[in-house]
PyMOL Python script that loads the backbone (N, CA, C, O; Angstrom):
from pymol import cmd

cmd.read_pdbstr("""\
ATOM      1  N   SER A   1       3.802 -24.999   2.924  1.00  0.00           N
ATOM      2  CA  SER A   1       4.209 -24.170   1.770  1.00  0.00           C
ATOM      3  C   SER A   1       3.253 -22.985   1.615  1.00  0.00           C
ATOM      4  O   SER A   1       3.631 -21.936   1.093  1.00  0.00           O
ATOM      5  N   SER A   2       2.017 -23.163   2.071  1.00  0.00           N
ATOM      6  CA  SER A   2       1.022 -22.090   1.939  1.00  0.00           C
ATOM      7  C   SER A   2       1.474 -20.872   2.740  1.00  0.00           C
ATOM      8  O   SER A   2       1.241 -19.735   2.330  1.00  0.00           O
ATOM      9  N   TYR A   3       2.121 -21.109   3.883  1.00  0.00           N
ATOM     10  CA  TYR A   3       2.578 -19.992   4.711  1.00  0.00           C
ATOM     11  C   TYR A   3       3.665 -19.203   3.981  1.00  0.00           C
ATOM     12  O   TYR A   3       3.695 -17.974   4.037  1.00  0.00           O
ATOM     13  N   VAL A   4       4.552 -19.921   3.299  1.00  0.00           N
ATOM     14  CA  VAL A   4       5.638 -19.258   2.567  1.00  0.00           C
ATOM     15  C   VAL A   4       5.071 -18.455   1.403  1.00  0.00           C
ATOM     16  O   VAL A   4       5.585 -17.384   1.078  1.00  0.00           O
ATOM     17  N   LEU A   5       4.013 -18.966   0.772  1.00  0.00           N
ATOM     18  CA  LEU A   5       3.424 -18.258  -0.371  1.00  0.00           C
ATOM     19  C   LEU A   5       2.588 -17.076   0.094  1.00  0.00           C
ATOM     20  O   LEU A   5       2.379 -16.126  -0.662  1.00  0.00           O
ATOM     21  N   ALA A   6       2.112 -17.127   1.324  1.00  0.00           N
ATOM     22  CA  ALA A   6       1.244 -16.054   1.819  1.00  0.00           C
ATOM     23  C   ALA A   6       2.007 -14.736   1.880  1.00  0.00           C
ATOM     24  O   ALA A   6       1.430 -13.674   1.645  1.00  0.00           O
ATOM     25  N   ILE A   7       3.302 -14.795   2.193  1.00  0.00           N
ATOM     26  CA  ILE A   7       4.090 -13.553   2.309  1.00  0.00           C
ATOM     27  C   ILE A   7       4.265 -12.879   0.942  1.00  0.00           C
ATOM     28  O   ILE A   7       3.936 -11.701   0.810  1.00  0.00           O
ATOM     29  N   PRO A   8       4.773 -13.587  -0.082  1.00  0.00           N
ATOM     30  CA  PRO A   8       4.940 -12.966  -1.401  1.00  0.00           C
ATOM     31  C   PRO A   8       3.605 -12.499  -1.977  1.00  0.00           C
ATOM     32  O   PRO A   8       3.547 -11.451  -2.621  1.00  0.00           O
ATOM     33  N   VAL A   9       2.544 -13.251  -1.758  1.00  0.00           N
ATOM     34  CA  VAL A   9       1.232 -12.877  -2.297  1.00  0.00           C
ATOM     35  C   VAL A   9       0.789 -11.545  -1.712  1.00  0.00           C
ATOM     36  O   VAL A   9       0.290 -10.684  -2.436  1.00  0.00           O
ATOM     37  N   SER A  10       0.966 -11.370  -0.411  1.00  0.00           N
ATOM     38  CA  SER A  10       0.557 -10.118   0.230  1.00  0.00           C
ATOM     39  C   SER A  10       1.372  -8.961  -0.323  1.00  0.00           C
ATOM     40  O   SER A  10       0.850  -7.860  -0.499  1.00  0.00           O
ATOM     41  N   CYS A  11       2.646  -9.202  -0.598  1.00  0.00           N
ATOM     42  CA  CYS A  11       3.500  -8.139  -1.146  1.00  0.00           C
ATOM     43  C   CYS A  11       3.045  -7.780  -2.550  1.00  0.00           C
ATOM     44  O   CYS A  11       2.982  -6.603  -2.903  1.00  0.00           O
ATOM     45  N   VAL A  12       2.726  -8.790  -3.351  1.00  0.00           N
ATOM     46  CA  VAL A  12       2.286  -8.537  -4.724  1.00  0.00           C
ATOM     47  C   VAL A  12       0.975  -7.762  -4.716  1.00  0.00           C
ATOM     48  O   VAL A  12       0.796  -6.831  -5.502  1.00  0.00           O
ATOM     49  N   ARG A  13       0.063  -8.142  -3.833  1.00  0.00           N
ATOM     50  CA  ARG A  13      -1.232  -7.445  -3.772  1.00  0.00           C
ATOM     51  C   ARG A  13      -1.035  -5.992  -3.361  1.00  0.00           C
ATOM     52  O   ARG A  13      -1.693  -5.100  -3.895  1.00  0.00           O
ATOM     53  N   SER A  14      -0.131  -5.752  -2.414  1.00  0.00           N
ATOM     54  CA  SER A  14       0.103  -4.381  -1.953  1.00  0.00           C
ATOM     55  C   SER A  14       0.676  -3.540  -3.090  1.00  0.00           C
ATOM     56  O   SER A  14       0.397  -2.345  -3.184  1.00  0.00           O
ATOM     57  N   LEU A  15       1.481  -4.169  -3.957  1.00  0.00           N
ATOM     58  CA  LEU A  15       2.073  -3.426  -5.079  1.00  0.00           C
ATOM     59  C   LEU A  15       1.015  -3.140  -6.134  1.00  0.00           C
ATOM     60  O   LEU A  15       0.975  -2.046  -6.696  1.00  0.00           O
ATOM     61  N   GLU A  16       0.152  -4.127  -6.406  1.00  0.00           N
ATOM     62  CA  GLU A  16      -0.874  -3.931  -7.433  1.00  0.00           C
ATOM     63  C   GLU A  16      -1.957  -2.975  -6.936  1.00  0.00           C
ATOM     64  O   GLU A  16      -2.384  -2.072  -7.656  1.00  0.00           O
ATOM     65  N   ARG A  17      -2.394  -3.190  -5.689  1.00  0.00           N
ATOM     66  CA  ARG A  17      -3.455  -2.338  -5.135  1.00  0.00           C
ATOM     67  C   ARG A  17      -2.986  -1.736  -3.807  1.00  0.00           C
ATOM     68  O   ARG A  17      -3.359  -2.235  -2.744  1.00  0.00           O
ATOM     69  N   PRO A  18      -2.184  -0.683  -3.850  1.00  0.00           N
ATOM     70  CA  PRO A  18      -1.671  -0.081  -2.620  1.00  0.00           C
ATOM     71  C   PRO A  18      -2.805   0.494  -1.787  1.00  0.00           C
ATOM     72  O   PRO A  18      -3.813   0.929  -2.345  1.00  0.00           O
ATOM     73  N   PRO A  19      -2.668   0.508  -0.467  1.00  0.00           N
ATOM     74  CA  PRO A  19      -3.717   1.030   0.408  1.00  0.00           C
ATOM     75  C   PRO A  19      -3.922   2.515   0.176  1.00  0.00           C
ATOM     76  O   PRO A  19      -2.949   3.234  -0.051  1.00  0.00           O
ATOM     77  N   PRO A  20      -5.163   3.000   0.225  1.00  0.00           N
ATOM     78  CA  PRO A  20      -5.455   4.420   0.003  1.00  0.00           C
ATOM     79  C   PRO A  20      -4.823   5.275   1.084  1.00  0.00           C
ATOM     80  O   PRO A  20      -5.091   5.091   2.271  1.00  0.00           O
ATOM     81  N   LYS A  21      -3.976   6.218   0.666  1.00  0.00           N
ATOM     82  CA  LYS A  21      -3.317   7.085   1.649  1.00  0.00           C
ATOM     83  C   LYS A  21      -4.228   8.250   2.010  1.00  0.00           C
ATOM     84  O   LYS A  21      -4.955   8.749   1.151  1.00  0.00           O
ATOM     85  N   PRO A  22      -4.203   8.689   3.255  1.00  0.00           N
ATOM     86  CA  PRO A  22      -5.042   9.812   3.692  1.00  0.00           C
ATOM     87  C   PRO A  22      -4.624  11.092   2.988  1.00  0.00           C
ATOM     88  O   PRO A  22      -3.451  11.461   3.045  1.00  0.00           O
ATOM     89  N   PRO A  23      -5.552  11.787   2.321  1.00  0.00           N
ATOM     90  CA  PRO A  23      -5.232  13.015   1.592  1.00  0.00           C
ATOM     91  C   PRO A  23      -4.802  14.135   2.532  1.00  0.00           C
ATOM     92  O   PRO A  23      -4.223  15.128   2.089  1.00  0.00           O
ATOM     93  N   ASP A  24      -5.080  13.985   3.825  1.00  0.00           N
ATOM     94  CA  ASP A  24      -4.714  15.035   4.787  1.00  0.00           C
ATOM     95  C   ASP A  24      -3.208  15.297   4.759  1.00  0.00           C
ATOM     96  O   ASP A  24      -2.762  16.415   5.017  1.00  0.00           O
ATOM     97  N   MET A  25      -2.430  14.259   4.445  1.00  0.00           N
ATOM     98  CA  MET A  25      -0.980  14.437   4.437  1.00  0.00           C
ATOM     99  C   MET A  25      -0.526  15.075   3.129  1.00  0.00           C
ATOM    100  O   MET A  25       0.437  15.841   3.120  1.00  0.00           O
ATOM    101  N   GLU A  26      -1.205  14.769   2.027  1.00  0.00           N
ATOM    102  CA  GLU A  26      -0.783  15.278   0.720  1.00  0.00           C
ATOM    103  C   GLU A  26      -1.349  16.670   0.446  1.00  0.00           C
ATOM    104  O   GLU A  26      -0.678  17.497  -0.170  1.00  0.00           O
ATOM    105  N   VAL A  27      -2.561  16.935   0.892  1.00  0.00           N
ATOM    106  CA  VAL A  27      -3.207  18.229   0.618  1.00  0.00           C
ATOM    107  C   VAL A  27      -2.414  19.395   1.209  1.00  0.00           C
ATOM    108  O   VAL A  27      -2.102  20.338   0.481  1.00  0.00           O
ATOM    109  N   PRO A  28      -2.075  19.367   2.502  1.00  0.00           N
ATOM    110  CA  PRO A  28      -1.307  20.486   3.078  1.00  0.00           C
ATOM    111  C   PRO A  28       0.046  20.642   2.397  1.00  0.00           C
ATOM    112  O   PRO A  28       0.523  21.763   2.226  1.00  0.00           O
ATOM    113  N   ALA A  29       0.663  19.545   2.009  1.00  0.00           N
ATOM    114  CA  ALA A  29       1.974  19.606   1.367  1.00  0.00           C
ATOM    115  C   ALA A  29       1.849  20.280   0.004  1.00  0.00           C
ATOM    116  O   ALA A  29       2.731  21.043  -0.390  1.00  0.00           O
ATOM    117  N   ALA A  30       0.772  20.010  -0.711  1.00  0.00           N
ATOM    118  CA  ALA A  30       0.587  20.591  -2.042  1.00  0.00           C
ATOM    119  C   ALA A  30       0.304  22.085  -1.918  1.00  0.00           C
ATOM    120  O   ALA A  30       0.825  22.880  -2.701  1.00  0.00           O
ATOM    121  N   THR A  31      -0.512  22.471  -0.946  1.00  0.00           N
ATOM    122  CA  THR A  31      -0.853  23.885  -0.779  1.00  0.00           C
ATOM    123  C   THR A  31       0.364  24.659  -0.300  1.00  0.00           C
ATOM    124  O   THR A  31       0.549  25.817  -0.674  1.00  0.00           O
ATOM    125  N   ALA A  32       1.199  24.029   0.528  1.00  0.00           N
ATOM    126  CA  ALA A  32       2.380  24.707   1.056  1.00  0.00           C
ATOM    127  C   ALA A  32       3.410  24.827  -0.061  1.00  0.00           C
ATOM    128  O   ALA A  32       4.494  25.369   0.155  1.00  0.00           O
TER     129      ALA A  32
END
""", "prot")
cmd.dss("prot")
cmd.show_as("cartoon", "prot")
cmd.util.cbc("prot")
cmd.orient("prot")
């Protein structure tokens, strides 16, 4: 059952604390 819970837990964590996105992609888009 731990394996089944590991998937939803990882999804919940990603939603609460999303990985830091590289500003290189957002900065040029904002300036453009």
